[in-house]
C-alpha positions as CSV (number, residue, x, y, z in Angstrom):
1,M,-4.6,-28.2,-16.0
2,R,-1.3,-26.9,-17.5
3,K,-3.1,-23.8,-18.8
4,L,-4.8,-23.3,-15.5
5,L,-1.4,-23.4,-13.7
6,S,0.4,-21.3,-16.2
7,Y,2.9,-18.7,-14.9
8,Q,0.6,-15.8,-15.9
9,N,-2.3,-17.3,-14.0
10,L,-0.2,-17.9,-11.0
11,L,1.1,-14.3,-11.1
12,F,-2.5,-13.1,-11.2
13,V,-3.4,-15.3,-8.3
14,L,-0.5,-13.9,-6.3
15,V,-1.4,-10.3,-7.1
16,L,-5.0,-10.9,-6.1
17,A,-4.2,-12.8,-2.9
18,N,-1.8,-10.1,-1.9
19,S,-4.7,-7.6,-1.9
20,A,-6.0,-9.4,1.2
21,C,-9.6,-9.0,0.1
22,F,-10.4,-12.6,1.0
23,F,-8.6,-12.6,4.3
24,L,-10.3,-12.6,7.8
25,T,-8.9,-9.5,9.6
26,D,-9.7,-7.5,12.7
27,D,-11.7,-4.9,10.7
28,K,-13.2,-7.4,8.2
29,K,-14.7,-10.3,10.1
30,A,-15.9,-11.9,6.9
31,G,-13.3,-14.0,5.1
32,I,-11.6,-17.3,4.8
33,P,-10.3,-18.3,8.2
34,Y,-6.5,-18.7,8.5
35,L,-6.0,-17.9,4.8
36,R,-3.9,-14.8,5.7
37,E,-1.6,-17.0,7.9
38,L,-1.3,-19.7,5.2
39,F,-0.5,-17.0,2.6
40,L,2.3,-15.6,4.7
41,L,3.6,-19.1,5.3
42,A,3.6,-19.7,1.6
43,I,5.5,-16.5,1.0
44,L,8.1,-17.4,3.6
45,A,8.5,-20.9,2.2
46,A,8.7,-19.7,-1.4
47,S,11.3,-17.0,-0.5
48,A,13.5,-19.5,1.4
49,L,13.4,-21.9,-1.5
50,L,14.2,-19.2,-4.1
51,L,17.0,-17.7,-1.9
52,V,18.6,-21.2,-1.9
53,T,18.0,-22.3,-5.5
54,W,17.6,-19.2,-7.7
55,K,21.0,-17.6,-8.4
56,R,19.5,-14.8,-10.4
57,L,18.3,-13.2,-7.2
58,Y,21.9,-12.3,-6.2
59,Q,22.4,-10.3,-9.4
60,S,20.7,-7.3,-7.8
61,K,21.3,-5.3,-4.6
62,A,17.5,-5.2,-4.3
63,C,17.7,-8.7,-2.9
64,L,19.9,-7.5,0.0
65,W,17.5,-4.5,0.6
66,V,14.5,-6.9,0.9
67,V,16.3,-9.3,3.2
68,F,17.4,-6.4,5.5
69,I,13.9,-4.8,5.7
70,G,11.9,-8.0,5.6
71,I,14.0,-10.3,7.8
72,C,16.6,-8.3,9.8
73,L,14.3,-5.6,11.1
74,P,11.6,-7.8,12.5
75,V,14.2,-10.1,14.1
76,M,16.0,-7.1,15.6
77,S,12.7,-5.7,17.0
78,S,11.9,-9.0,18.6
79,I,15.3,-9.3,20.3
80,L,15.0,-5.7,21.6
81,A,11.6,-6.4,23.1
82,K,13.0,-9.6,24.7
83,L,15.9,-7.6,26.3
84,N,13.7,-4.7,27.5
85,F,10.5,-6.4,28.5
86,G,11.2,-10.1,28.6
87,Q,8.7,-10.8,25.8
88,P,9.5,-14.2,24.1
89,I,11.0,-13.9,20.7
90,V,8.1,-15.8,19.2
91,Y,5.6,-13.1,20.3
92,G,7.9,-10.4,18.9
93,L,8.0,-12.1,15.5
94,L,4.2,-12.5,15.7
95,E,3.9,-8.7,16.3
96,E,6.2,-7.8,13.4
97,R,4.8,-10.5,11.0
98,R,3.7,-7.8,8.6
99,S,7.3,-7.0,7.8
100,F,7.6,-10.4,6.4
101,Y,5.3,-9.4,3.5
102,F,8.3,-7.6,2.0
103,L,9.5,-11.1,1.1
104,I,6.7,-11.3,-1.5
105,F,9.4,-9.6,-3.7
106,F,11.0,-13.0,-4.3
107,P,8.0,-15.1,-5.6
108,T,6.7,-12.1,-7.6
109,L,10.1,-11.5,-9.3
110,F,10.3,-15.3,-10.1
111,L,6.8,-15.3,-11.6
112,L,7.5,-12.1,-13.6
113,H,10.6,-13.7,-15.2
114,K,8.7,-16.9,-16.0
115,A,5.4,-15.2,-17.2
116,K,7.1,-12.3,-19.0
117,P,4.0,-10.0,-18.9
118,T,3.9,-6.6,-20.5
119,E,3.2,-3.6,-18.3
120,P,-0.4,-3.2,-19.7
121,Q,-1.1,-6.9,-18.8
122,L,0.2,-6.3,-15.3
123,E,-2.0,-3.2,-15.1
124,R,-5.1,-5.3,-15.8
125,F,-4.1,-7.8,-13.1
126,F,-4.0,-4.9,-10.6
127,L,-7.1,-3.2,-11.8
128,V,-9.1,-6.5,-11.6
129,S,-7.7,-7.1,-8.1
130,G,-8.6,-3.5,-7.1
131,L,-12.2,-4.1,-8.3
132,F,-12.3,-7.3,-6.3
133,C,-11.4,-5.3,-3.2
134,V,-14.1,-2.7,-4.0
135,A,-16.7,-5.3,-4.6
136,V,-15.9,-7.3,-1.4
137,G,-15.6,-4.0,0.6
138,F,-19.0,-2.7,-0.5
139,L,-20.7,-6.1,0.1
140,Y,-19.3,-6.1,3.6
141,Y,-20.1,-2.4,4.2
142,F,-23.7,-3.0,3.3
143,K,-23.9,-6.2,5.4
144,I,-24.5,-8.4,2.4
145,I,-21.6,-10.6,3.3
146,P,-22.2,-11.9,6.9
147,Q,-19.5,-11.9,9.5
148,N,-17.8,-15.1,10.5
149,S,-19.0,-16.4,13.8
150,G,-16.6,-17.7,16.5
151,F,-13.8,-15.2,15.8
152,A,-13.0,-12.2,18.0
153,F,-10.3,-9.4,17.5
154,E,-9.1,-6.5,19.5
155,V,-10.3,-3.4,17.6
156,D,-9.1,0.2,18.0
157,A,-12.3,2.1,18.5
158,K,-12.0,5.8,19.3
159,E,-15.2,7.3,20.4
160,L,-16.6,10.7,19.8
161,G,-19.4,11.9,22.1
162,S,-21.5,9.2,23.6
163,E,-20.4,5.6,24.0
164,D,-22.7,4.5,21.2
165,S,-21.6,7.1,18.7
166,M,-18.2,6.3,17.0
167,L,-16.4,8.8,14.9
168,R,-16.0,6.6,11.9
169,P,-18.5,3.7,12.1
170,N,-18.3,0.9,9.5
171,R,-14.7,1.7,8.6
172,Y,-12.9,-1.2,6.8
173,R,-9.4,-1.0,5.3
174,I,-10.0,-3.6,2.7
175,G,-7.4,-3.4,-0.1
176,S,-6.5,0.2,0.6
177,G,-3.1,0.1,-1.1
178,Y,-4.5,-1.6,-4.3
179,V,-7.3,0.9,-4.5
180,S,-4.9,3.8,-4.4
181,I,-2.7,2.3,-7.1
182,C,-5.8,1.7,-9.3
183,A,-7.0,5.3,-8.8
184,F,-3.6,6.7,-9.7
185,M,-3.4,4.5,-12.8
186,I,-6.8,5.8,-14.0
187,M,-5.7,9.4,-13.3
188,Y,-2.6,8.8,-15.6
189,S,-4.8,7.3,-18.3
190,L,-7.3,10.3,-18.0
191,R,-4.3,12.6,-18.4
192,R,-4.0,11.3,-21.9
193,Q,-7.7,10.9,-22.8
194,I,-10.9,11.5,-20.8
195,T,-13.6,8.9,-21.3
196,L,-16.8,8.4,-19.4
197,A,-15.9,4.8,-18.4
198,R,-12.6,5.9,-16.8
199,V,-14.3,8.8,-15.0
200,M,-17.0,6.4,-13.6
201,L,-14.2,4.0,-12.4
202,L,-12.4,6.8,-10.7
203,L,-15.6,8.0,-9.0
204,L,-16.3,4.4,-7.9
205,F,-12.8,4.2,-6.2
206,T,-13.4,7.6,-4.7
207,A,-16.7,6.6,-3.3
208,Y,-15.0,3.5,-1.8
209,L,-12.4,5.7,-0.2
210,W,-14.9,7.9,1.4
211,L,-17.5,5.4,2.5
212,V,-15.5,2.3,3.3
213,L,-11.8,3.2,3.9
214,Q,-12.5,6.5,5.6
215,T,-8.8,7.4,5.9
216,R,-8.2,11.1,5.9
217,S,-4.5,10.9,5.1
218,T,-5.3,8.8,2.0
219,M,-7.8,11.4,0.9
220,V,-5.2,14.1,1.1
221,V,-2.7,11.9,-0.8
222,W,-5.2,11.3,-3.6
223,A,-5.9,15.1,-3.9
224,L,-2.1,15.8,-4.0
225,A,-1.6,13.0,-6.5
226,G,-4.3,14.3,-8.8
227,L,-2.7,17.8,-8.8
228,W,0.8,16.3,-9.5
229,I,-0.5,14.0,-12.3
230,F,-2.4,16.8,-14.0
231,R,0.2,19.5,-13.3
232,D,0.8,20.2,-17.0
233,R,-2.6,19.2,-18.2
234,I,-4.8,21.9,-16.7
235,G,-7.3,21.5,-19.5
236,S,-7.7,17.8,-18.9
237,L,-8.1,18.5,-15.2
238,L,-10.9,21.0,-15.8
239,K,-12.7,18.6,-18.2
240,L,-12.4,15.8,-15.6
241,G,-13.7,18.1,-12.9
242,A,-16.6,19.2,-15.1
243,V,-17.7,15.6,-15.9
244,A,-17.4,14.5,-12.3
245,S,-19.3,17.5,-11.1
246,I,-22.2,16.8,-13.5
247,I,-22.4,13.2,-12.3
248,L,-22.3,14.3,-8.7
249,V,-25.0,17.0,-9.1
250,V,-27.3,14.5,-10.9
251,S,-26.8,12.0,-8.1
252,Y,-27.4,14.7,-5.5
253,F,-30.9,15.4,-6.8
254,M,-31.6,11.6,-6.8
255,I,-30.4,11.0,-3.2
256,P,-30.1,14.3,-1.3
257,D,-30.4,12.7,2.2
258,F,-27.3,10.7,1.5
259,Y,-25.2,13.8,0.7
260,A,-26.5,15.6,3.8
261,T,-25.4,12.7,6.0
262,Q,-21.9,12.6,4.4
263,F,-21.5,16.4,4.9
264,E,-22.2,16.0,8.6
265,R,-19.6,13.2,8.8
266,F,-17.1,15.4,6.9
267,D,-17.7,18.2,9.4
268,A,-17.1,15.8,12.4
269,L,-13.9,14.4,10.9
270,L,-12.6,17.9,10.2
271,N,-13.4,19.0,13.7
272,E,-11.8,16.0,15.3
273,A,-8.6,16.4,13.3
274,T,-8.2,20.1,14.0
275,T,-9.2,20.4,17.7
276,G,-7.6,19.2,20.9
277,P,-4.5,17.0,21.5
278,G,-4.9,13.9,19.4
279,V,-4.0,10.4,20.2
280,R,-0.9,10.6,17.9
281,N,0.4,13.6,20.0
282,I,0.1,11.6,23.2
283,T,1.7,8.5,21.7
284,T,4.6,10.6,20.3
285,G,5.2,12.2,23.7
286,I,5.3,8.8,25.4
287,I,7.8,7.4,22.8
288,L,10.2,10.3,23.0
289,Q,10.2,10.1,26.8
290,E,10.6,6.4,27.1
291,V,13.4,6.0,24.5
292,A,15.3,8.9,26.2
293,K,15.0,7.0,29.5
294,N,16.4,3.9,27.8
295,W,19.6,5.7,26.7
296,Y,18.2,6.0,23.2
297,I,18.4,2.3,22.7
298,G,15.4,0.8,20.9
299,M,12.8,-1.1,22.9
300,G,11.2,-3.3,20.2
301,A,7.4,-3.9,19.9
302,L,5.1,-5.7,22.2
303,S,2.4,-8.1,21.0
304,L,-1.2,-7.7,22.1
305,Q,-1.1,-11.4,22.7
306,W,1.5,-11.1,25.4
307,N,0.2,-9.6,28.6
308,G,-2.0,-7.2,26.7
309,G,0.9,-5.5,24.9
310,F,1.2,-1.7,25.1
311,S,-2.4,-1.3,26.3
312,T,-1.4,-2.4,29.8
313,L,1.9,-0.6,29.8
314,Y,0.8,2.9,28.5
315,N,-2.9,3.2,27.3
316,P,-5.4,1.4,25.1
317,W,-4.7,3.7,22.2
318,F,-1.0,3.4,22.1
319,Y,-0.2,2.1,18.6
320,L,3.3,2.3,17.0
321,S,1.6,2.2,13.6
322,D,-0.1,5.5,14.2
323,V,3.1,7.6,14.4
324,G,5.1,6.5,11.4
325,I,8.9,7.0,11.8
326,V,8.4,7.8,15.5
327,G,7.2,4.2,15.9
328,V,10.3,3.0,14.2
329,Y,12.3,5.2,16.6
330,Y,10.6,3.4,19.6
331,R,11.7,0.0,18.1
332,F,15.3,0.8,17.1
333,G,16.3,4.1,18.9
334,F,19.5,5.7,17.7
335,L,19.6,3.3,14.7
336,T,16.5,4.8,13.2
337,P,18.3,7.3,10.9
338,V,20.4,4.5,9.4
339,I,17.4,2.3,8.9
340,A,15.4,5.2,7.3
341,L,18.3,6.0,5.0
342,I,18.6,2.3,3.8
343,F,14.8,2.0,3.4
344,Y,14.1,5.2,1.5
345,G,17.4,5.3,-0.3
346,G,17.2,1.7,-1.4
347,F,13.7,1.9,-2.8
348,L,14.5,5.2,-4.6
349,S,17.5,3.5,-6.2
350,I,15.3,0.6,-7.3
351,M,12.8,3.0,-8.8
352,R,15.4,5.1,-10.5
353,D,16.9,2.2,-12.4
354,C,13.5,1.6,-14.2
355,K,13.2,4.0,-17.1
356,N,10.1,4.9,-19.2
357,K,7.6,4.0,-16.5
358,G,4.0,3.3,-17.7
359,D,0.8,4.0,-15.8
360,L,1.3,1.1,-13.4
361,L,4.8,1.8,-12.4
362,S,4.1,5.6,-12.2
363,A,1.2,4.8,-9.9
364,M,3.3,2.5,-7.7
365,K,5.8,5.3,-7.3
366,L,3.4,7.8,-5.9
367,P,2.5,6.1,-2.6
368,F,6.1,5.7,-1.7
369,V,7.0,9.3,-2.6
370,F,4.1,10.7,-0.5
371,G,5.1,8.3,2.3
372,L,8.6,9.7,2.2
373,I,7.3,13.3,2.3
374,N,5.0,12.4,5.2
375,M,7.2,9.9,7.0
376,F,6.0,11.1,10.4
377,L,2.6,9.5,9.7
378,S,3.6,6.9,7.1
379,N,4.2,3.4,8.6
380,S,5.6,1.9,5.4
381,I,8.9,0.8,6.9
382,M,7.3,-1.8,9.1
383,Y,3.9,-2.3,7.6
384,G,4.2,-1.5,3.8
385,G,5.6,-4.8,2.7
386,D,2.6,-6.1,0.9
387,L,2.7,-3.2,-1.5
388,L,6.3,-2.2,-1.6
389,G,7.6,-5.7,-1.9
390,I,5.6,-6.4,-5.0
391,S,6.3,-2.9,-6.4
392,A,10.1,-3.4,-6.0
393,A,9.8,-6.7,-7.9
394,C,7.9,-4.9,-10.7
395,F,10.4,-2.1,-10.9
396,L,13.4,-4.5,-11.0
397,Y,11.8,-6.8,-13.6
398,F,10.9,-4.0,-16.0
399,S,14.2,-2.3,-15.6
400,R,16.0,-5.5,-16.7
401,V,13.5,-6.0,-19.6
402,R,14.1,-2.5,-20.9
403,A,17.8,-2.7,-20.4
404,K,17.9,-5.9,-22.6
405,A,15.6,-4.4,-25.3
406,P,17.5,-3.7,-28.5
407,A,17.9,-0.1,-29.5
408,P,15.8,1.0,-32.4
409,S,17.6,0.4,-35.7
410,T,18.7,3.5,-37.7
411,T,19.3,1.6,-40.9
412,Q,16.1,2.7,-42.5
413,N,16.5,6.3,-41.4
414,E,19.9,6.4,-43.1
415,R,18.4,5.4,-46.4
416,I,17.4,8.9,-47.6
417,S,14.9,9.3,-50.4
418,Y,14.7,12.6,-52.1
419,D,11.2,12.0,-53.3
420,K,9.2,15.2,-53.0
421,F,6.9,13.6,-50.5
422,Q,9.6,12.1,-48.3
423,H,12.5,14.5,-48.2
424,R,10.9,16.7,-45.6
425,Y,11.0,13.9,-43.0
426,H,14.8,13.7,-43.2
């Protein structure tokens, strides 16, 4: 039992549970009921306990950053919604509950200090968790895992054409953040050495992105990440492209109808993204107008559980999560530049303090950087806590470990031998 509950095992369980692949969600109606709520309650309880009892937390400014983003912002949003719309504080906190996932920073940092893993060990934890997400996602996509009966959710379903034809049917965002980190880790490893196993893993994650996640912005981020990672390894990039092309061509001759269907869907996605005023444009216009009417004071966020939320106030497709920093502007108004500066500047400072990043830490850095570049679509300030909270803990832990590591001794180097085989190394 002691081995089963070792700190390393508990750390792996925390990493795996944070992927949400076992949770019952609005777009994955197959999971363990109430596990997501219990996990969030456990994070809140563990964070409160550690904030009271673990003095090491206060040795870093990262603790204050997490408290501001993970506690102050959702509470502020709830208060503003109460003042503007009369929504009870409890419903406001319920709407902003995803911000509380930033608090996973505290139990993660505690388990890292106790388990003392190396970065390659932590990489394996994330890779296994990512593969769990892919397995569960594909099983649900192919209807092998049945849906839970007796649970209903409000789902954002934007239609294209007839009522029975949806633009992206069978779209499930299961473990999207973990899958991206795993893909970037594999790209970094392929940068050093290309192996068939790594190429097959990368193609597996790519197929999962295209078939199950179906997120266009993530596809663009992956493409840009690949170009960045291989920017000075053009030869490796060409080899990787050649191996992947051979595999895809062989699979095309085996299942040509599948590729024909995927091309039609790609054409529909491209057409929808490039023609006509999109939902995001309409939402952005409403936000700019409403906040200006409110003297640029933030208005908070409404919960769908309270009088239908924004759907009854504006339209059924009004989602603050769709418009990134503009959604933050709706919540906090003129305070948004200060909040953005604290959020992005604070995380950049945490990353910068960690030197000599390996594949995992380099992979964790990329989603944040691309989110910073594309902040008008990225919703990481209010919804990125599950990934950024655990990433901040990893950056902080390894920065401390490497700061304490003894410098390499120069004693042996100073003992010069003039042997004819050794003098040339001096």
